[in-house]
N, CA, C and O atoms as a DFTB+ gen file, in Angstrom:
276 C
 N C O
     1  1     123.023      84.768      66.495
     2  2     121.918      84.857      65.454
     3  2     120.862      85.802      65.139
     4  3     120.061      86.192      65.988
     5  1     120.851      86.286      63.561
     6  2     120.259      87.195      63.480
     7  2     119.291      86.351      62.406
     8  3     119.828      85.437      61.782
     9  1     117.853      86.641      62.175
    10  2     116.991      86.404      61.317
    11  2     116.667      88.050      60.221
    12  3     117.402      89.037      60.195
    13  1     115.820      87.919      59.715
    14  2     114.994      88.384      58.551
    15  2     113.862      88.281      58.509
    16  3     113.472      87.237      59.031
    17  1     113.102      88.903      58.113
    18  2     111.622      88.466      57.469
    19  2     111.042      89.538      57.416
    20  3     111.029      90.275      58.402
    21  1     110.505      89.834      56.401
    22  2     109.374      91.137      55.756
    23  2     108.106      90.977      56.272
    24  3     107.716      89.895      56.712
    25  1     107.377      92.068      56.247
    26  2     105.886      92.146      56.583
    27  2     105.563      93.601      55.399
    28  3     105.988      94.755      55.442
    29  1     104.863      93.074      54.649
    30  2     103.779      93.954      53.486
    31  2     102.304      93.359      53.033
    32  3     102.173      92.135      53.016
    33  1     101.617      93.882      52.807
    34  2     100.564      93.873      52.108
    35  2     100.448      92.580      50.946
    36  3     101.112      92.813      49.935
    37  1      99.756      91.346      50.941
    38  2      99.165      91.336      49.788
    39  2      98.897      91.735      48.976
    40  3      97.907      92.462      48.890
    41  1     100.067      91.279      47.497
    42  2      98.890      92.046      46.189
    43  2      97.438      91.526      46.074
    44  3      96.492      92.236      45.733
    45  1      97.335      89.873      46.478
    46  2      95.469      89.510      45.820
    47  2      95.143      90.107      46.985
    48  3      94.749      91.210      46.606
    49  1      95.027      90.075      48.554
    50  2      94.115      90.271      49.643
    51  2      94.469      91.613      50.318
    52  3      93.982      92.101      51.338
    53  1      95.254      92.004      49.658
    54  2      95.553      93.731      50.769
    55  2      96.146      92.762      52.030
    56  3      97.234      93.005      52.551
    57  1      95.413      91.799      52.387
    58  2      96.388      91.549      54.083
    59  2      97.736      91.448      54.616
    60  3      98.706      91.090      53.949
    61  1      97.753      91.668      55.438
    62  2      99.101      92.146      55.958
    63  2     100.004      91.141      56.525
    64  3      99.591      90.657      57.578
    65  1     101.186      90.681      56.079
    66  2     101.560      88.831      56.323
    67  2     103.391      89.267      56.423
    68  3     103.942      90.315      56.088
    69  1     103.762      88.475      56.795
    70  2     104.718      88.718      57.219
    71  2     105.664      87.016      56.105
    72  3     105.029      85.973      55.954
    73  1     106.856      87.153      55.640
    74  2     107.429      86.374      54.555
    75  2     109.571      86.509      54.615
    76  3     110.210      87.413      55.152
    77  1     110.139      85.275      53.868
    78  2     110.548      85.221      53.661
    79  2     110.652      86.450      52.638
    80  3     109.599      86.997      52.313
    81  1     112.195      87.039      51.969
    82  2     112.115      87.627      51.057
    83  2     112.224      87.042      49.423
    84  3     111.798      87.430      48.335
    85  1     113.170      85.711      49.985
    86  2     113.580      85.239      49.148
    87  2     113.096      83.980      48.558
    88  3     113.502      83.315      47.604
    89  1     111.780      83.782      49.665
    90  2     111.274      82.472      48.808
    91  2     109.777      82.697      48.507
    92  3     109.109      81.878      47.876
    93  1     109.070      84.381      49.218
    94  2     108.051      84.320      48.588
    95  2     107.134      83.888      47.146
    96  3     107.609      84.021      46.018
    97  1     106.218      83.534      47.324
    98  2     105.877      83.724      45.653
    99  2     105.019      85.163      45.405
   100  3     103.962      85.556      45.898
   101  1     105.869      85.726      44.500
   102  2     104.841      86.944      44.197
   103  2     104.912      87.029      42.666
   104  3     105.510      86.302      41.872
   105  1     104.332      87.844      42.512
   106  2     104.623      88.407      40.803
   107  2     104.460      89.814      40.494
   108  3     103.696      90.628      41.013
   109  1     105.152      89.938      39.729
   110  2     106.228      90.990      38.914
   111  2     104.840      92.183      38.747
   112  3     103.755      91.800      38.307
   113  1     105.042      93.402      39.098
   114  2     104.103      94.292      38.788
   115  2     104.931      95.876      37.946
   116  3     105.373      96.965      38.311
   117  1     104.839      95.473      37.278
   118  2     105.393      96.916      36.395
   119  2     107.385      96.741      36.938
   120  3     108.364      97.417      36.623
   121  1     107.278      95.922      37.542
   122  2     109.285      95.175      37.043
   123  2     109.885      94.777      38.118
   124  3     110.985      94.229      38.198
   125  1     108.605      95.265      39.586
   126  2     108.854      94.743      40.964
   127  2     108.096      93.599      41.282
   128  3     107.306      93.228      40.413
   129  1     108.175      92.754      42.661
   130  2     108.476      92.316      42.895
   131  2     107.022      91.927      43.949
   132  3     107.502      91.541      45.015
   133  1     105.501      91.890      44.034
   134  2     104.968      91.576      45.112
   135  2     104.596      90.320      45.603
   136  3     104.756      89.303      44.928
   137  1     104.008      90.309      46.969
   138  2     104.382      89.007      47.685
   139  2     102.667      88.887      47.593
   140  3     101.811      89.770      47.549
   141  1     102.541      87.078      47.582
   142  2     101.321      86.668      47.671
   143  2     101.190      85.832      48.776
   144  3     102.047      84.975      48.994
   145  1     100.009      86.006      49.658
   146  2     100.346      85.499      50.545
   147  2      99.486      83.746      50.268
   148  3      98.818      83.267      49.351
   149  1     100.016      83.201      51.735
   150  2      99.360      81.869      51.758
   151  2      97.933      81.135      50.858
   152  3      97.577      80.364      49.967
   153  1      97.488      82.149      51.989
   154  2      95.803      81.672      51.189
   155  2      95.250      81.985      49.589
   156  3      94.630      81.199      48.873
   157  1      95.689      83.428      49.256
   158  2      95.522      83.588      47.528
   159  2      96.317      82.560      46.693
   160  3      95.833      82.083      45.666
   161  1      97.877      82.134      47.269
   162  2      98.263      81.022      46.474
   163  2      97.672      79.817      46.375
   164  3      97.824      79.207      45.316
   165  1      97.066      79.361      47.190
   166  2      96.108      78.425      47.865
   167  2      95.188      77.941      46.738
   168  3      94.791      76.883      46.251
   169  1      95.015      79.638      46.532
   170  2      92.833      80.009      46.199
   171  2      92.881      79.678      44.865
   172  3      92.024      79.102      44.195
   173  1      94.804      80.417      44.285
   174  2      94.550      80.340      42.612
   175  2      95.177      79.276      42.461
   176  3      95.409      79.152      41.258
   177  1      95.847      77.875      43.419
   178  2      96.370      76.580      42.937
   179  2      95.067      75.908      43.012
   180  3      95.115      74.809      42.459
   181  1      93.518      76.295      43.680
   182  2      93.066      75.678      43.188
   183  2      91.791      75.641      42.246
   184  3      90.815      74.895      42.160
   185  1      92.359      77.123      41.370
   186  2      91.774      76.918      39.973
   187  2      92.265      76.836      38.946
   188  3      91.685      76.989      37.872
   189  1      93.696      76.517      39.148
   190  2      94.997      76.391      38.635
   191  2      94.174      74.385      38.198
   192  3      93.787      73.797      37.188
   193  1      94.304      74.072      39.706
   194  2      94.143      72.604      39.183
   195  2      93.114      72.223      38.479
   196  3      93.117      71.263      37.707
   197  1      91.847      73.218      38.791
   198  2      90.235      72.996      37.721
   199  2      90.167      72.893      36.162
   200  3      89.495      72.268      35.343
   201  1      91.061      73.695      36.147
   202  2      92.017      74.111      34.346
   203  2      92.505      73.242      34.166
   204  3      93.073      73.223      33.074
   205  1      92.665      71.752      35.180
   206  2      93.910      71.027      34.656
   207  2      95.528      71.842      34.580
   208  3      96.164      71.311      33.669
   209  1      96.178      72.727      35.125
   210  2      97.303      72.933      35.446
   211  2      97.746      72.893      36.504
   212  3      97.088      72.876      37.545
   213  1      99.459      72.861      36.360
   214  2      99.890      72.235      37.811
   215  2      99.978      73.820      38.133
   216  3     100.234      74.836      37.486
   217  1      99.539      73.413      39.843
   218  2      99.777      73.989      40.948
   219  2     101.116      74.785      40.794
   220  3     101.965      74.461      39.964
   221  1     101.312      76.305      42.016
   222  2     103.048      76.533      41.610
   223  2     102.938      76.226      43.132
   224  3     102.027      76.246      43.961
   225  1     104.540      75.875      43.136
   226  2     104.939      75.423      44.149
   227  2     104.853      76.322      45.429
   228  3     105.562      77.158      44.870
   229  1     104.698      76.692      46.221
   230  2     104.604      77.568      48.494
   231  2     106.263      76.551      48.391
   232  3     106.071      75.361      48.143
   233  1     107.743      76.971      48.563
   234  2     108.526      76.722      48.911
   235  2     107.959      76.894      50.855
   236  3     107.294      77.758      51.427
   237  1     108.725      75.422      51.418
   238  2     108.359      75.067      52.934
   239  2     108.509      76.451      53.559
   240  3     107.647      76.808      54.362
   241  1     109.744      77.436      53.200
   242  2     110.371      78.412      53.968
   243  2     109.677      79.871      53.706
   244  3     109.842      80.921      54.329
   245  1     108.908      79.608      52.660
   246  2     108.314      80.848      51.903
   247  2     107.683      81.832      53.127
   248  3     107.306      82.953      52.786
   249  1     107.590      81.528      54.209
   250  2     106.814      82.536      55.497
   251  2     107.676      82.277      56.432
   252  3     107.160      82.995      57.288
   253  1     108.502      81.862      56.910
   254  2     108.850      82.418      57.908
   255  2     110.159      83.135      57.863
   256  3     110.130      83.936      56.928
   257  1     111.308      83.164      58.510
   258  2     112.037      83.553      58.911
   259  2     113.589      83.347      58.837
   260  3     113.887      82.304      59.418
   261  1     115.078      84.236      58.122
   262  2     115.461      83.992      56.615
   263  2     116.750      83.488      58.147
   264  3     116.636      84.042      59.240
   265  1     117.705      82.548      57.914
   266  2     118.902      83.284      59.113
   267  2     119.789      84.015      58.153
   268  3     120.058      83.773      56.976
   269  1     120.075      84.726      58.751
   270  2     121.639      86.352      57.975
   271  2     122.087      85.626      59.020
   272  3     121.644      85.144      60.063
   273  1     123.711      85.738      58.065
   274  2     125.248      85.694      58.256
   275  2     124.987      87.027      58.976
   276  3     125.923      87.658      59.466
């Protein structure tokens, strides 16, 4: 059984982190999806809640390896 994971810097804080490329929260920059680490998404969600907005959903497997066929 094989597993796939990606590693890249977070678009928010620049920290290197691992993630599932199909599930990780991201931001489009010039049409390219740039990944966000869990800590940055949680920080943004706190700000959204303070404004009365819905938080972004973080999929449970967003920061785990993806099983490959």
